[in-house]
Each structure stands twice: as structure tokens, then as C-alpha cells.
C-alpha positions in Angstrom: 11.0 0.4 -14.9 11.1 -0.5 -11.3 8.9 1.4 -8.8 9.8 2.0 -5.1 7.4 3.8 -2.9 9.1 5.0 0.3 7.0 5.1 3.4 8.4 6.2 6.8 6.7 4.1 9.5 6.6 4.3 13.3 7.5 0.6 13.7 9.2 -1.3 10.9 8.3 -4.7 12.3 4.6 -3.9 12.8 4.4 -2.4 9.3 6.2 -5.5 7.8 3.7 -7.7 9.6 0.8 -5.7 8.1 2.0 -5.9 4.6 2.9 -9.6 4.7 -0.6 -10.2 6.1 -1.9 -8.7 2.8 -0.1 -11.6 1.0 2.9 -9.5 -0.3 6.4 -10.8 0.0 9.7 -9.4 1.4 12.8 -8.8 -0.6 15.4 -9.9 2.0 18.4 -8.5 0.1 17.0 -5.0 0.5 15.7 -5.3 4.0 17.2 -5.0 7.5 16.5 -3.7 11.0 15.5 -0.2 9.8 13.9 -1.0 6.5 11.8 -3.6 4.8 11.4 -3.9 1.0 7.9 -5.3 0.3 7.2 -6.7 -3.2 3.7 -5.8 -4.3 4.1 -6.9 -7.9 7.1 -7.6 -10.2 9.4 -4.6 -10.1 7.0 -2.7 -7.8 8.0 -2.2 -4.2 7.1 -0.4 -0.9 10.0 0.6 1.2 9.0 0.6 4.8 11.7 2.6 6.6 12.1 3.8 10.2 11.3 7.5 10.5 15.0 8.1 11.5 16.3 6.4 8.3 13.8 8.2 6.1 14.8 11.6 7.7 18.4 10.9 7.0 17.8 11.3 3.3 18.2 15.0 2.5 15.2 17.2 2.3 12.6 14.8 3.6 12.1 16.0 7.2 8.8 17.8 6.4 7.4 14.8 4.7 7.2 12.5 7.7 3.6 12.3 9.0 1.9 9.8 11.2 -1.3 7.8 11.5 -3.3 10.9 12.2 -1.8 12.8 9.2 -3.9 12.4 6.0 -1.9 10.5 3.4 -0.6 12.9 0.8 -1.0 10.3 -2.0 -3.4 7.5 -2.8 -1.7 4.3 -4.2 -4.1 2.8 -6.7 -3.5 -0.5 -8.5 -5.6 -3.0 -10.4 -6.4 -6.5 -9.5 -7.7 -9.4 -11.6 -11.3 -9.5 -10.2 -13.8 -7.9 -7.8 -13.2 -10.9 -5.5 -9.5 -10.2 -5.5 -10.2 -6.6 -4.4 -12.6 -7.8 -1.6 -10.1 -10.5 -0.5 -7.3 -7.9 -0.1 -9.6 -5.6 1.9 -10.6 -8.5 4.2 -6.9 -9.2 4.8 -6.2 -5.5 5.4 -9.0 -5.3 7.9 -7.9 -8.4 9.7 -4.3 -7.0 9.9 -5.5 -3.8 11.5 -6.1 -1.5 8.5 -8.9 1.1 8.5 -11.4 0.3 5.7 -12.8 3.2 3.8 -15.3 3.7 1.0 -16.4 1.3 -1.8 -16.9 2.9 -5.2 -18.8 1.1 -7.9 -19.1 2.4 -11.5 -20.2 0.5 -14.6 -16.5 0.3 -15.7 -14.7 -0.1 -12.3 -15.0 -1.5 -8.8 -12.8 0.2 -6.2 -12.2 0.0 -2.5 -10.1 1.9 0.0 -8.0 1.2 3.0 -5.4 2.9 5.2 -2.5 1.0 6.8 -1.7 1.5 10.5 0.7 4.4 9.6 -2.0 6.2 7.6 -1.0 5.4 4.0 -4.0 5.3 1.7 -4.4 2.4 -0.7 -7.1 2.0 -3.4 -7.2 -1.4 -5.2 -9.6 -1.6 -8.1 -10.9 -4.0 -10.8 -11.7 -2.7 -14.3 -14.8 -4.4 -15.8 -13.8 -5.7 -19.2 -17.4 -5.8 -20.3 -17.6 -2.1 -19.9 -14.5 -1.3 -21.9 -15.1 1.3 -24.6 -15.0 0.1 -28.2 -11.8 0.8 -29.9 
């Protein structure tokens, strides 16, 4: 299954620069002036689209927010280590992201950031030493 998360943004080029600063790549065959397809993992993508292009898809007009509108979803994903989580947050901060909370549990380490358009991301690392016995 392929996953595409569509995010209307105020400035496609600015948003593209933010996500490439995180270390993610661009899928050129699905990108153009009004949209950029960012590859965050194999078969997992973020579609950064201009607000105009996003609104042209039927029934989405009410879904377009802005950087002052709380994100309606949190995108969570696992990384290979605590250090990978911290490294991603450092890149997000350097690229202009707003850094949020850090949550630490015996089984999981999780951090939060918002991109310049207000989308909320929550990368985490699951501690294999705390995995329940099967």
C-alpha cells in the first residue's frame, strides 16, 4: 500500500525547502510548480500543494487551515533510534520548525514538531528492551 498525505501550504517552495532540510527526498515525476511530492519512506509520501490546487479538489475548501490553525492530525512514525529522533528534531528546528514536547516512557521515546504551515509531526523510537514478552 502506498500512502500519500496531502498538505495544502502557503508557499510550495518554502515547504519543499523545509522538508528537504529534514533529509527527505523529492519525487520529481509527481512534482511541479503547484505541488511537491516528498518521499518520507518507501511508498510513503507527503504531497505539498498550493492552497489553490488543494481547493480545486472537490469538497476540501473547509479543510484548508494555516500556520495559526491547530493541525487536525498528528503524523507519527517510528525511527531506528533515539538519536535518529533527536537528529530529525534538530534539522526541523534549524529549518524553521516549532519544536514541541518530548515524551519518554519505558517503552517509547517521542518528540514533536510543527512545520511552518502548522502540520504536527511526532517521530518516535520504540525501545526493544521494553517489548512485552510474546
